[in-house]
GUKOLBA-157028 format. One line per field, with one value per residue (C-alpha): residue in three letters; x, y, z. Coordinates in steps of 0.02 Angstrom, whole numbers, plus 50000, padded with zeros to 5 digits. Layout:
residu ALA_...
x X_...
y Y_...
z Z_...
***
This chain:
residu MET_GLN_GLN_TRP_LEU_PRO_TRP_LEU_ASP_ARG_GLN_GLY_ARG_PHE_SER_GLY_LEU_ARG_ALA_ALA_THR_PHE_ALA_LEU_VAL_LEU_VAL_PRO_ALA_LEU_ILE_LEU_ALA_SER_GLU_ALA_TRP_MET_GLY_GLN_LEU_GLY_ALA_LYS_PRO_TRP_THR_ARG_ALA_VAL_HIS_ASP_THR_GLY_THR_TRP_ALA_ILE_ARG_LEU_LEU_LEU_ILE_THR_LEU_ALA_VAL_SER_PRO_LEU_ARG_ARG_ILE_LEU_ASP_TRP_PRO_LYS_LEU_ILE_GLY_ILE_ARG_ARG_MET_LEU_GLY_LEU_SER_VAL_LEU_ALA_TYR_ALA_ALA_GLY_HIS_PHE_THR_LEU_TYR_CYS_ILE_ASP_LEU_ALA_PHE_ASP_TRP_GLY_LEU_ILE_ALA_SER_GLU_ILE_ALA_LYS_ARG_PHE_TYR_LEU_ILE_VAL_GLY_ILE_THR_ALA_LEU_THR_GLY_LEU_VAL_ALA_LEU_GLY_VAL_THR_SER_THR_ASP_GLY_MET_ILE_ARG_ARG_MET_GLY_GLY_LYS_ASN_TRP_GLN_ARG_LEU_HIS_ASN_LEU_ILE_TYR_PRO_ILE_ALA_LEU_LEU_ALA_LEU_LEU_HIS_PHE_ALA_LEU_GLN_ALA_LYS_ILE_ASP_VAL_THR_GLU_PRO_MET_LEU_MET_ILE_GLY_LEU_PHE_ALA_LEU_LEU_MET_ALA_TYR_ARG_GLY_LEU_VAL_ARG_PHE_GLY_LEU_PRO_LEU_THR_PRO_PRO_MET_LEU_ALA_ALA_THR_ALA_LEU_ALA_THR_GLY_LEU_ALA_THR_ALA_LEU_VAL_GLU_THR_ALA_TRP_TYR_ALA_LEU_THR_THR_GLY_ALA_SER_ALA_TRP_MET_VAL_PHE_GLN_ALA_ASN_ALA_ASP_ILE_VAL_VAL_TYR_GLY_ASP_VAL_THR_ALA_LEU_ARG_PRO_GLY_HIS_TRP_VAL_THR_LEU_VAL_GLY_LEU_VAL_VAL_ALA_VAL_GLY_ALA_THR_VAL_ARG_ARG_PRO_ARG_ALA_GLY_GLN_PRO_ARG_PRO_GLN_ARG_ALA_ARG_ALA_ALA_ALA_SER_ALA_THR_SER
x 47910_47751_47655_47775_47754_47645_47568_47499_47333_47314_47294_47456_47369_47420_47309_47301_47228_47374_47505_47436_47429_47603_47663_47571_47632_47809_47779_47801_47967_48032_47981_48069_48226_48225_48216_48350_48463_48438_48458_48278_48232_48276_48389_48342_48333_48331_48189_48091_48114_48056_47901_47855_47873_47773_47632_47626_47617_47463_47383_47415_47343_47181_47176_47204_47059_46947_46964_46831_46695_46724_46718_46544_46479_46540_46515_46689_46754_46924_46972_47006_47151_47255_47224_47373_47487_47429_47444_47627_47659_47601_47729_47865_47835_47820_47985_48066_47998_48078_48240_48262_48234_48369_48483_48451_48508_48665_48600_48646_48534_48555_48497_48357_48292_48298_48210_48067_48056_48037_47917_47740_47707_47860_47796_47632_47721_47832_47686_47589_47747_47767_47584_47608_47757_47655_47517_47640_47736_47567_47495_47542_47425_47540_47518_47327_47333_47443_47346_47175_47054_46973_47136_47210_47059_47059_47240_47217_47068_47203_47229_47092_47175_47344_47270_47204_47382_47461_47336_47366_47555_47527_47423_47539_47697_47613_47600_47511_47446_47345_47250_47306_47300_47118_47082_47154_47058_46895_46922_46959_46801_46707_46778_46725_46554_46532_46580_46451_46315_46356_46370_46195_46117_46081_46067_46215_46097_46154_46042_46115_46293_46256_46187_46340_46457_46367_46371_46551_46604_46513_46601_46769_46740_46695_46854_46963_46879_46906_47087_47133_47031_47116_47299_47310_47180_47100_46914_46817_46686_46808_46887_46721_46663_46810_46710_46595_46729_46704_46521_46561_46708_46677_46863_46895_47057_46956_46899_46924_46954_46768_46726_46841_46779_46604_46652_46739_46583_46469_46579_46564_46374_46374_46483_46363_46221_46313_46362_46193_46102_45917_45790_45778_45940_46083_46262_46339_46455_46308_46208_46343_46366_46178_46171_46318_46245_46081_46158
y 55603_55631_55501_55370_55414_55280_55386_55511_55497_55547_55730_55726_55740_55632_55483_55394_55234_55225_55259_55126_55006_55036_55013_54849_54768_54797_54719_54536_54575_54670_54528_54402_54513_54537_54346_54312_54441_54363_54188_54136_54050_53875_53743_53782_53972_53984_53863_53950_54116_54041_53973_54137_54243_54130_54119_54310_54322_54214_54313_54478_54416_54371_54544_54621_54523_54573_54758_54765_54662_54746_54916_54877_54782_54907_55058_55110_55190_55243_55057_55060_55179_55043_54903_54938_54952_54785_54706_54764_54701_54530_54533_54593_54448_54322_54387_54378_54196_54146_54240_54158_53987_54028_54085_53919_53825_53943_54013_53849_53878_53704_53634_53764_53722_53535_53555_53653_53538_53378_53448_53486_53607_53709_53714_53785_53909_53983_53996_54094_54206_54239_54293_54411_54489_54519_54605_54699_54778_54830_54906_55084_55220_55236_55052_55067_55209_55115_54950_55022_55000_54840_54748_54802_54736_54575_54545_54586_54470_54331_54371_54241_54095_54150_54152_53973_53923_54005_53918_53743_53773_53819_53661_53543_53602_53591_53401_53322_53473_53579_53675_53847_53807_53754_53914_54021_53916_53943_54131_54139_54037_54168_54313_54234_54203_54392_54426_54293_54379_54542_54450_54378_54537_54466_54593_54614_54611_54550_54390_54350_54379_54272_54128_54145_54131_53974_53894_53931_53867_53703_53692_53728_53582_53465_53518_53490_53314_53273_53327_53221_53073_53075_53115_53021_52882_52942_52914_53049_53038_53049_53197_53281_53235_53333_53488_53451_53429_53610_53567_53397_53450_53640_53671_53831_53757_53631_53762_53703_53804_53792_53866_54013_54051_54053_54166_54288_54291_54326_54468_54543_54522_54611_54748_54771_54782_54920_55016_54998_55165_55170_55199_55380_55414_55418_55417_55587_55583_55539_55676_55802_55747_55756_55933_55990_55919_56009_56179
z 39390_39482_39385_39443_39629_39702_39837_39711_39615_39432_39480_39571_39741_39891_39913_40080_39998_39870_40002_40120_39973_39924_40104_40127_39969_40031_40200_40144_40055_40207_40325_40212_40199_40387_40419_40296_40372_40550_40482_40521_40358_40416_40346_40167_40159_39972_39960_40097_40006_39842_39920_40019_39868_39764_39894_39904_39721_39726_39868_39785_39625_39710_39797_39624_39551_39700_39661_39523_39609_39776_39696_39630_39785_39906_39796_39823_39658_39727_39734_39552_39577_39668_39538_39431_39579_39644_39476_39460_39640_39584_39440_39560_39678_39534_39460_39629_39648_39489_39516_39683_39610_39485_39626_39715_39562_39550_39386_39299_39147_39081_39246_39257_39084_39114_39287_39202_39056_39158_39290_39234_39381_39331_39150_39212_39328_39194_39078_39203_39237_39054_39043_39194_39113_38951_39054_39154_39009_38926_39087_39050_38981_38829_38783_38803_38678_38555_38566_38572_38714_38641_38602_38767_38864_38757_38811_38992_39007_38995_39185_39219_39131_39199_39380_39348_39298_39445_39562_39482_39498_39682_39713_39620_39709_39873_39851_40005_40107_39986_40120_40066_39879_39901_39995_39854_39729_39829_39843_39656_39624_39733_39632_39473_39548_39579_39400_39342_39438_39348_39177_39198_39264_39436_39577_39697_39850_40016_40002_39838_39898_40045_39938_39821_39974_40033_39861_39830_40002_39960_39794_39871_39995_39846_39749_39901_39926_39744_39745_39897_39835_39661_39719_39881_39865_40026_40058_39977_40108_40251_40176_40148_40321_40394_40350_40488_40620_40677_40717_40796_40901_40914_40869_40771_40707_40616_40491_40315_40156_40112_40279_40253_40084_40146_40291_40171_40059_40208_40267_40090_40098_40270_40197_40055_40181_40279_40121_40036_40038_40092_39961_39923_40016_39888_39947_39980_39830_39717_39792_39762_39581_39552_39623_39520_39365_39387_39442
***
């Protein structure tokens, strides 16, 4: 049973990082349950619950995708130990999202099927959920051995198109105000940019990370501009100009998704600066490993 206890590492030892992660992924569900118990979910409680669980599934999905690049950028190997737990929490919230949707429709399977069939954003969402289920059931060590490392990795690389589908579903169902979906799309682009740097052999230095943050923030602003221009007919220039409101009016509440994406990227660049060892001064764990290897 020890291998199933979320606060233990692979050696059966207590892990503060794993325990904290497990506690934190439960917090949104506990808050939602508490608000439901106290009748604080508004006039449409089921609809609110459906939206909240779906939003948290997206947020946790991005956090899961951030594990690998942050492990490399911040030189924090232990982060890899929480990736599977985070991935399964994404599946749990996504499954809860769909289950609550079915409850809202009184488990009328004919109505549920017809609603999905006639609404494109629901087709996109159920496709993403199906992909998450496939990844979830194959996430065990036993499935990795059965499938073989290459086949397993090929299957789990589908997390990237699945994430794109989930983000599209999120944006389409948001209808007019897509501020948070655009933020999530921008953060996803930032994570993909980090992977692109590694793929093309570019150094993950603080200046490179800062430049990536600025470029991705600008791209996010352009995507937001195009979305509003195409879906609402709003002036593309007026939408893009809104990104300058924080400078014009000095209002922090005027921060747009592109600004937040840039800020997150710059924080990562600062973190890389802090964590980056000086030349000739390896990190303690590397020094210990080198010492043990030569002894």
